[in-house]
N, C-alpha and C positions, 0 to 999 in steps of 0.2 A: 564539385563546386569549382567554378573558374572565374575569379574576380581579379581584375587588373589593378584596381586601386587598393591601397593598403587598408585593412580593417583592424581597428584597435579594439582589443578586448581587455577589460579590467576584471581581475579576480580578487575579491575582497573576502578574506577568510583569515581568522586568527590562528588557524592550524597550518604552520609552514609546510609540513610534509604533505598534507592534503593539497594545498595550493600548488606546490611544485609538481605533484603527481598529476593533478588536473591539467596543468599547463602542458606537461609532456604528452598527455592523452590528446589534447586538442591539436597540438602541433603535429603529432603523428597522424591523426585522423584527417587533417587538412594540410598535408605537407606540400601540396601544389598550390596553395592559396596564400597570398601575401598577408598573413595575419601576424600582428605583433601583440603579444600577451604581456600585460603589466600586472605585477603582484602587489597587493597591499594587505597589511595585517589589521588595519583599523579603517573605519568609515571616514575618520577625519583626514587621514593621509590620502584616501581615495578622492575626496572632494577637493583637496588642495591641488590635485593634478587634473581634476575633471575638466575645468574650463579651458585649460591649455590644450587638451587633446580632443575633447568631445568624442568619447568612444562610441562605437556603434552598439556595443553590447557590454553589460556589466553582469557578472556572475557573483551574486551577493549572498553571504551567509546570514541567516535570520538572527543568530545570536553571535555577537562579536565581543563578548566580555570575559572570555576565559583568561586572557592575560591581564586585562585591566577592567575591574568591575565598573568603572565609570565610563567606559567606552560607549559611543553612540551605537544603538542597536540597528539591525538591518532595516526595520520598517522606517526609521527616521532617515536613514541614508537613502532609501528608496524614494521617500517623499521629496528630498532635496534634489535627487537626480531628475525626477519628473518636473520639478519646478524650474530647473536650469535648462533642460532640453527634453521635451516630451518625446522626441524621436528616438532617443536611446532606449533600446530594449533591455529588460532586466529579467534574469532567471534567478529565482529565489531558492536558496538551499536551506535544508533543515535536517536535523537528526531525528525529529519527531514527526510521525505520520498522523498529525492531528488535523481534522477538518477545519478547526478554528484558525490555525496558522495559515492554511491554504486560502481561506476566505479573506483573511486580513491582507495577505500578500496581493491577491488579485484586486481587492478593493483599493489598494494604494497604487495599482498600475503595473504590477508584474506581468510579464508576457507568458511566463510559465513557472512551474513549481516542481522541484525535484527533491526527493528524499534520499539522504545518504544511507543506503541500505545494501551496499555491496555491488549494485549494478548501476550506480549513479553516473559513472563516466560515460557509459554507452548512452544513457538517457540524455545527458547534457549535450553530447555531440549530436544526438538526434534533434534536440531543441535548436541548436545552433544552425543546423542544416535547414530546418523549417523557417527560422527567422530570416535567414538571408536568401531563401529560395527565390522570392520575387525579384530581388536585386540581381541575382545571378541570371535568371531568365531574361530580364530586360537587357542586361549587358550582352548576353549571347545573341539575342534576336537582333539587336541594333547592329552588332558587328556583322552578322550574316547578311542583313539587308544592305549594309554599306558595301560589302564585298560584291553582292549581286549587282548593285547599281553601277559600281566601278567597272565590272565586267561588261555590262551592256554599253556604257559610254565608250570604253576602249574599242569594242567591236564596231560601233558606228563610226568612230573617228578613223580607225584604220581602214575600214571598208574592204578588208582582204579575207575576212572570215567567210567560210562557206556556209550554206544554209544548214548543212548537217551539224556544223559546230554550234550554230545558233540554236538548233533544236536541243542539242546536248546541254547547252547553257540554260535554256529555258527549263529543261528537265531538272537541272541542278537546282534552279530557283524553286521549282515545285517541290523538290525533295526537302529543301530547307524550310519551306512553308509547312510541309507535312510534319517535319521534325518539330517545328515550333508548336504545331497543333497537338502533337503527341505529348510534348512537355506540358502544354497547358492542361491537357487531359489528366496528366499525372498529378499536377498541382490540384486539379479539381477532385481527384480521387483522394489525395492527402487531406483535402479540406473535408470531404465526406467522412473519412476516418476520424478526423478531429471532432467532427460533430457527433459521431457515434461515441467517441471517448468522453466528450462533454456530457452526453446524455447519461452514460454510465456513472460519471462523477456526480451528476445530480441525483442518480439513484442511490449513490453512496450516502448523500446527505439525508435522503429519506430513511435509509436503513439506520444510519447513525441516530436519527431522531427517534426511531422506534426502540432503540436500546435504552435501558435504564441509565439515568445520569449517575456517573461515578460518585459525584458529591453526595447523592442520597444514600448510596451503598456505604460509603465511608462514614457517613453520619451515624449509621446503625451498626456497622462493623468497622470501627476505626483502625483495627490492627489487621488489615488485609491488603491484598493487591489483586489486580486484574491485568494479566498480560494478554493482549489481543493483537494479533498480527495476521491480517488477511493475506492470502496468497495473491489475490488480484485486487482490483479496486473495491469490489464488493465481496461479501463473504458468505459461505455456507455455514459457518460457525456463528453462534450467538450466545450471549449470556442473559440471564433473567433474574429479576429481583422483585420480591413482593413482601410487604410487611403487614402483619396483623398485630393485635394487642399483645399476643403471647409469643408469636413465632416470627422468624425471619426466614424466608425462602430464598435460597441462592442456587443457581442452576447453570451448568454448561451443557450445550447441545451441539451436535455435529450432524448437519443435514447431508443428504445425498448430494455429492458433487461440490464444486466450488465455483467462484465467479458468479456470473449472472444466474445460471440455473440454481446454484446453491442458495443465492440470495433470495430468489422467489420462494424456495422451500423454507428458508429461515423466517421470512415474513409470515408465512402461513403457520409454521410451527410456533412462533412466538405468540401469535393471536390465539391459537388453540390451547397453548399452555396457560395463558392468562385466564381463559375460560375454565380450564380444569382446576386451577388453583382457587378460583373464585367459588366454585361449587363443591369443592372437596377440601378436607384438611389433612388426611393421612397421605403419606408419600406414595404408598402402594396404590391407593384409590386414584390419586392424581394421575399417575402414569397410565392406569387402565383407562381413565376418562380421556386422557390425551391420545392414546392409541386409537380409540374409537373415533374421536373427533377428527384426527388427521385422516384416517381412512375414509370417513364420510366426506370430508372436504375435497379429497382427491378422487372420490367415487371409485375406491379400490374394491375389487371383488375377486373371486377365484378365476375369472375369465383371463385367458392368455393376453387379451388386448388391454387389460387393466394395467395402469402404472404400478410399479413396485417401489417407488421412492419412499424413503422414510428417514429416520434419524436415530442416532445414539444419544443417550442423555445420562447425566448424573444429577440427581435432585436431592438437595439437603434442606431439612427444616431445622433451624437453630433456635434452641431455647437458652438464651443467654443467662437468664436468672438461675437456672438449674444446671447449666453447663451440659446440656444434653443435645445431641445431634441425631436426628432421624434421617436415614438415607435409603433411597431406592434408586436403582439404576437399570438402564437398558444398554448393555454392552460397554458401559463406562464405569470403572470402579471408583472407590474413595480410598485415599491413602491418609494414614494418621501417623504423625510423629509426636510421641509424648515428650514432655519437657524432661531433659536430662538423659534421654535414651538415644541410641544411634541405630535404631531399626525402624523400618517402615512397615506398619501394620496395614494390610490390604484387605478390604472387604469387597469381594467380587460382585459384579452386577448380574442380574438375570440375563442369560444368553439369548435374548430376543431383542430385536429392534422395535422402535415405535413405528407403526405403519408397515406398508409393504406386505410381506408374507405372514406377518404375525396375526394370529386369530383374535377375534373381538373379545373373547373371554380369557385372554392371556392374563395370568397373575404375575405381578412384579413384586418380588420379595422385598420386604421392608426390614431395616435393621435399626435398633436403638443403641446409640453409642454414648456411654458416660465418659465425659472428659473432665480434665482439671485445668484450672487457670495456667496458661503458658503452653498448653497442648496446641498442636497445629494440625489442620487437615487440608488436603489438596484435592481438587477435582479438575479434570482437564479433558480436552479432546485428544485425538491420537496424533495431531500434527507435529508436536514437539519431538516425541520419541521416534517418529517416522522420518525425520529430516535426514537427508544424506549429507555427508561432509566428512571432516576430519582428514587426516593424512591418507587414508585408504579409500576415501569416498564411500564409506558404508553408512548404514542407518545408525542413528544415535542409540536406539533401543531403550526399552523400559528399564532394564537393569541399570544402565548408565544414568538415566534420568533420576532414578531413586537415589543413586549415590550422590548426585549433584545436590539434591534436596537435603540429604543428611549433612552434607558439607557446609551448607549455608544456614544451619539452624541458629548460629550465633548472631546472625544479622537481623535487623528489624525487617518487617515485611516489605516496606517500601524499597529497601536496599536489595531484598531478594528479587523483586521484579526487575530492577536495573541489572543485577547480575545475570539472571536467566536470559534477559534480552541480549545482553552483550555476549554471553556464552554462545547462544544459538547463531548469532551473526558471525562470530569467529569460526564456529563449527562449519557453517556454510561455505566460508572462504570464497565468496563470489558465485557459488553454485545457485541454481534456481531453487526457490522455495517450492517444495512439492505439495504442500497442503496448507489450509488455514491453520493457525496456531492459536489456542486459547487455553490459558492456565489461570486458575483462581486459587489463592492460598488464604486461609483464615486462621488467625491465632486468637484463642479465647483468653 
């Protein structure tokens, strides 16, 4: 980036340490650019300074009320910014990766949306580069054209340049034009990449719409949590909920792959699971029906050309009235922690996946578990335990995961979700997330 005129950037965040760290990140990333970064803890302070400076960019936190509950939130500040100067670009920050927050931000005029997930500084700097790319390109091309014209005028006025020099100057002009075309092509490629990302983001909206609404789950299982952290924009993990007059079905599933391929599998798996639950009541029969349905949908046979994609799953049928949980699993266990105890009871799954190499007549063992009020059970995919991090950069592992769950039994389920989310983010310490993460906990 090479801009001669000063660019003013406002950072509005009530977390002083985060703001100062972000300021340093921007200044380091664009050390050759005349950027001045202004820090504000509240939206009110930002707007007091706004009309005096008219910044080119505002990096705005969605929630601004940690220090003062009455502080104006990010959406209201965003609306005021766009009212005063529609040309000011706004990047919205949030700690929660919820599609509703993203949609609200874009609806109010945000240019981009970044989640504080450990990789936010790199993403923010990338957003800044894109926002000012057109201005940079215009400035560079104007300067190059000006220099070329000045060279030609000087040559004609002096009249002492030889033809060979004129050819070299013409070649230099041609090179400048070619460079400009390359830069335009680069911008076009970035725009295509943006369009692809936008399409994947829209696919995320479709995938989110197919997932059961958490409000419906909490209405039937009020003392539970769902921690869902896709590795990419879309996910190969999904959760499922179905309620009948007598039972509540709650499921976690981990499809082959992640990202777009995993998302395709999750959509097929969710549809076939709904069909299996609709036509069967027993957990073992449901998984057998699902196995056959998924293989038929993907036309899986013994042929070497056939796809071998499938999924691992933990399926629970909950009878709240009698405190009975029926469980069946394909490579994913159920963990139980009884009230007042400090051990994790594990019921292992059948060591076969749904689909892929699994035979049509595969039996999935079903277990009936008698629980008491206050007992808790957990089902999850393998993403949480497989995450690399910590001081040695190793996997968290199942043993450590169980120890964490035992240590948070005194917390309400909603606080357990917050703790588990915070712990895995600290554990990653900026490292890349290796897989989709899905953990469900239910306390009777």
